[in-house]
Each structure stands twice: as C-alpha cells, then as structure tokens.
C-alpha positions in Angstrom: -30.2 -27.0 -62.2 -26.6 -26.1 -63.2 -27.1 -22.6 -61.6 -28.2 -24.3 -58.4 -25.0 -26.4 -58.3 -22.9 -23.4 -59.1 -24.4 -21.4 -56.3 -23.9 -24.2 -53.8 -20.3 -24.6 -54.9 -19.8 -20.9 -54.6 -21.3 -20.8 -51.1 -19.1 -23.7 -50.0 -16.1 -21.9 -51.4 -17.0 -18.7 -49.5 -17.6 -20.7 -46.3 -14.2 -22.4 -46.7 -12.5 -19.0 -47.2 -14.3 -17.6 -44.2 -13.2 -20.6 -42.0 -9.6 -20.1 -43.1 -9.8 -16.4 -42.3 -11.4 -17.2 -38.9 -8.7 -19.8 -38.2 -5.9 -17.4 -39.0 -7.5 -14.6 -36.9 -7.9 -17.1 -34.0 -4.2 -18.1 -34.2 -3.1 -14.5 -34.4 -5.3 -13.5 -31.4 -4.1 -16.5 -29.3 -0.4 -15.8 -30.1 -0.6 -12.1 -29.4 -3.2 -11.8 -26.7 -4.6 -15.1 -25.4 -1.3 -16.9 -24.6 -0.1 -13.8 -22.8 -3.2 -13.5 -20.7 -3.1 -17.2 -19.7 0.7 -17.7 -19.2 1.8 -14.2 -18.1 0.9 -12.1 -15.1 1.7 -8.5 -14.0 4.2 -8.2 -11.1 5.2 -5.1 -9.2 8.6 -3.5 -10.0 10.3 -0.2 -9.3 10.4 2.3 -12.2 13.9 3.4 -11.1 16.7 2.1 -8.9 15.8 2.6 -5.2 18.3 2.7 -2.3 17.9 1.2 1.1 15.9 2.8 4.0 13.5 4.5 1.5 9.7 4.6 2.1 7.8 3.2 -0.8 5.2 5.4 -2.5 2.8 4.5 -5.3 4.5 6.7 -7.9 7.7 4.6 -7.5 6.0 1.5 -8.7 5.3 0.1 -12.2 4.2 -3.2 -13.7 6.1 -5.9 -15.6 4.6 -8.9 -17.4 6.4 -12.1 -16.6 5.7 -15.8 -17.4 3.9 -17.4 -14.5 6.1 -20.4 -14.3 9.3 -18.3 -14.0 8.0 -16.2 -11.1 10.2 -16.2 -7.9 8.7 -17.4 -4.7 6.7 -14.6 -2.9 6.7 -12.2 -5.8 4.5 -9.1 -5.2 1.5 -8.6 -7.6 -0.4 -6.1 -5.4 1.2 -2.7 -4.8 -0.7 -2.3 -1.5 1.5 -4.9 0.1 4.6 -2.6 0.1 3.3 0.9 -0.2 4.3 2.7 3.0 7.0 0.2 3.9 10.7 0.8 4.1 13.3 -0.9 1.8 15.9 -3.0 3.5 18.5 -2.9 0.7 19.3 -1.4 -2.7 16.8 -2.5 -5.3 17.4 -2.1 -9.0 14.6 -1.1 -11.4 12.6 -3.6 -13.4 13.2 -6.7 -11.1 10.4 -8.6 -9.4 9.9 -7.6 -5.8 9.3 -9.7 -2.7 8.0 -8.8 0.7 11.3 -9.9 2.3 13.0 -6.8 0.8 10.8 -4.5 3.0 9.9 -3.9 6.6 7.6 -1.7 8.5 9.4 1.7 9.1 9.1 1.4 12.9 11.2 -1.9 12.7 14.2 -0.2 11.2 14.3 3.4 12.1 14.8 4.2 15.7 11.9 4.1 18.2 14.2 2.2 20.6 14.9 -0.6 18.2 18.3 -1.7 16.9 19.9 -4.0 14.4 21.8 -6.7 16.3 24.1 -9.3 14.9 23.8 -12.5 16.9 27.3 -13.7 17.9 28.2 -17.0 16.3 29.0 -18.7 19.6 25.5 -17.8 21.0 23.8 -19.9 18.3 23.4 -23.6 18.5 21.6 -24.1 15.2 19.6 -22.3 12.5 18.2 -23.4 9.1 20.2 -22.5 6.0 17.0 -21.6 4.3 16.6 -18.6 6.6 16.2 -15.3 4.7 15.9 -11.6 5.3 12.4 -10.6 6.3 11.7 -13.9 8.1 10.1 -13.9 11.6 12.2 -16.2 13.8 11.5 -17.9 17.0 14.4 -18.2 19.4 14.4 -21.3 21.7 16.9 -21.9 24.5 19.1 -25.0 24.6 21.5 -25.7 27.5 25.1 -25.1 26.3 27.2 -28.1 27.1 30.4 -26.2 27.0 31.9 -24.7 30.1 33.1 -21.4 28.7 31.1 -18.3 29.6 30.2 -15.4 27.4 32.4 -13.2 29.7 35.8 -14.5 30.5 36.5 -18.2 31.2 34.5 -18.8 34.3 32.3 -21.8 34.5 28.7 -21.5 33.5 26.2 -21.4 36.4 23.4 -23.9 36.7 20.4 -22.9 34.5 18.1 -20.3 35.9 14.8 -22.2 36.6 12.7 -19.2 35.4 13.6 -20.0 31.8 11.0 -22.0 30.0 12.8 -23.9 27.3 9.6 -25.3 25.8 8.6 -22.0 24.5 10.4 -19.3 22.4 12.2 -16.8 24.6 11.9 -14.2 21.8 10.4 -13.6 18.4 12.4 -11.3 16.1 12.5 -10.0 12.6 15.5 -10.9 10.5 16.9 -7.9 8.6 20.1 -9.4 7.1 21.5 -12.8 6.5 25.1 -12.9 5.3 27.9 -15.3 4.5 31.5 -15.2 5.9 32.5 -12.6 3.3 29.7 -10.3 4.6 27.7 -10.7 1.4 23.9 -11.1 1.6 22.6 -14.7 1.1 19.8 -14.7 -1.4 17.8 -17.3 -3.3 19.4 -18.4 -6.6 16.2 -20.1 -8.0 12.5 -19.7 -7.7 12.5 -20.8 -4.0 14.6 -20.5 -0.9 16.1 -24.1 -1.1 19.0 -22.9 -3.3 21.0 -20.1 -1.6 23.8 -18.0 -3.1 26.2 -19.0 -0.2 26.4 -20.7 3.1 24.7 -18.6 5.8 27.0 -17.5 8.6 25.7 -14.2 10.0 22.2 -13.3 11.2 21.1 -9.8 12.1 17.8 -9.2 13.8 15.8 -6.3 15.3 16.0 -6.0 19.0 15.0 -3.6 21.8 17.3 -2.9 24.8 15.1 -5.2 26.8 15.1 -8.1 24.3 18.9 -7.7 23.8 19.4 -8.0 27.6 17.2 -11.1 27.6 19.4 -12.8 25.0 22.6 -11.7 26.6 21.6 -12.9 30.1 20.3 -16.2 28.7 23.7 -16.8 27.1 25.6 -15.8 30.2 23.4 -18.2 32.2 24.6 -21.1 30.1 22.2 -21.3 27.1 22.6 -21.2 23.4 19.8 -20.5 20.8 18.0 -22.6 18.4 16.6 -20.4 15.6 13.5 -21.5 13.8 10.9 -20.0 11.4 7.6 -21.0 10.0 
C-alpha cells in the first residue's frame, strides 16, 4: 500500500514538473514568436537609399517588421504595388513606404506631360490634408475680383460652355510644399497632422489641360481643389 502511495506521489510530482516546463516553454514561445506574429507585420522598405526619378525593381526591396499599431497610413506590405513605378522623391533605406511616394513612369517622364505649379491666385480653396500622390478634382468657381490673370483689365462674363457642376479637370499631385519650398508631409500615422501649412501645389498637366486651366482663369474663374 505504501508503494502505491509513493508511486502516486511520484507521478503527481512528475506531472507538476512537466506542467511547469510546459508553462515556461509556452511563455518563451509567446514572447519570442507568438507576440511578434500577432502584433507585428512585414512592411516593404528599400535596402539602400534611393534617389528620385528611379524605377523600382524587386532587388531594391526588403522587409522590415514593425508593430501594427505604429504603422503609418497607407504603408505598403505588398511589393507588387510599387515594382515598375517611379520614385517621386529621395527615399532613405529602412523606412516604411507609401504609394504616395511613387507614380507611374508615364506621369513624370515626358510623353507630353509636365509638372505645373498652380499659381496661388488661381486657387480659391484646397484642403490642408492634400498630399503628394493624391488625385485631385478641379472645380470652377466664379472669381468675384475684377483683376484678370493678364494685366488689369476687367474680367469678361463667364463663358457659358463651362459646367461648374462637374470637375473641369482631374490631375495627379506630384508635390505639395510650404512657403519655404519644403515638402509638406504627415507627422503622425495619418494625414491630419502636417509638417507645415500647405502653400504650393504642383500637378501633372498636358499642354491641353494647362491651356484649359489658363483660359478658365482668364475668363474669370478660380479653382476649388478636392480629393476623395
């Protein structure tokens, strides 16, 4: 009988030790693997610093694990989203990337398309949350001032062919800058906090779309800029 009690006690002791070992192993696995898998994710980064106007290839890209809750808005996790695109600015290595840093090559390299800074007096309003890479919709609004884009002659009556209920043009934003010519970027995880007050907006235009904007302004209109 004593042997039976001893064996039972021995088994209980072994089971207790086994449970302790399993608990320690579980904690170790969670801290070193489980927590990382649940709270971290892989994001796309450049292996080395990349200058502007460079075409992205797969060999330029690497992975970096970041905590999910610290990820910037729009961070890229799939390399296919930017391979073959062109960089719009200098990008350091090992920083999370966003699609706003890139554009299709045909948007920025010739083919009858140009970078155009919209003159400040042409613009009636624009959102301060506008950022590079946004697609903007340009609506016309009748300019109440009498000064023309050219000289000081009075503005003519609005041309009735303009439809102010629809965008006159859709365009890609390639740069947004402050009055010191510095790019305005997000300072947090979203676009609601900018690094400065946005003052200059540069977009991609063709000769035809530039003429449309110029003629609209000369005919007495300013522009409301919007994005979705």
